N, C-alpha and C positions, 0 to 999 in steps of 0.2 A: 893553590886550590886544586888544580888539575892533577897534581901528584897524589893528593888524598883520594881522589876518585879512582885513579889507577890502582893504588894500593888496596882500597876497599873492594874493588872489582876482583882483584886477585885473591883476596882473603875469602870473599864469598864463593868463588870458584873452588878454592882449596877445601873449604869447609863442606861444600856440597859433595866433593869427591870422597871425603872421609865419612860423611853421613851415608853415602851410597854403599860403601863397603861395610858399614856397620849394621844399621837396623833395616829390617825388611820393609817396614812401612814408609821409610824415607825414599825408597826406590821410585815411588810415584812422584814425590816432590823434587827429585834430583834434576830433571830437565828444566823445571821452573826456576829453581834456585840458580842453576848453572847459567841459564839464559839471562837471569837478572844480573848476575855477576859480569857477564859479557857486555850487557847494556851499560852498566855503571862504568866499566873499563873503557868502553867506546866513547862515553860522554867525556871522560878524562882526556882521551886522545884528541877528540874534536876540540875541546877547550884549549888544549895545548897548541894545536894548529892555529886556532883563531888568535891566540895571544901573541904568536910569533909574527903575525902580519902587521 
């Protein structure tokens, strides 16, 4: 489960980078989408740490 969160987080971050370089209206949404990706990735890391205990 935690692996899916990490992969999803990376995908969101990568897609936000591509959208940032592409369309101008996306430049406003870029920090929001990027932070969302980081949060999802962070959740995956935390779940992984908890499952190891």
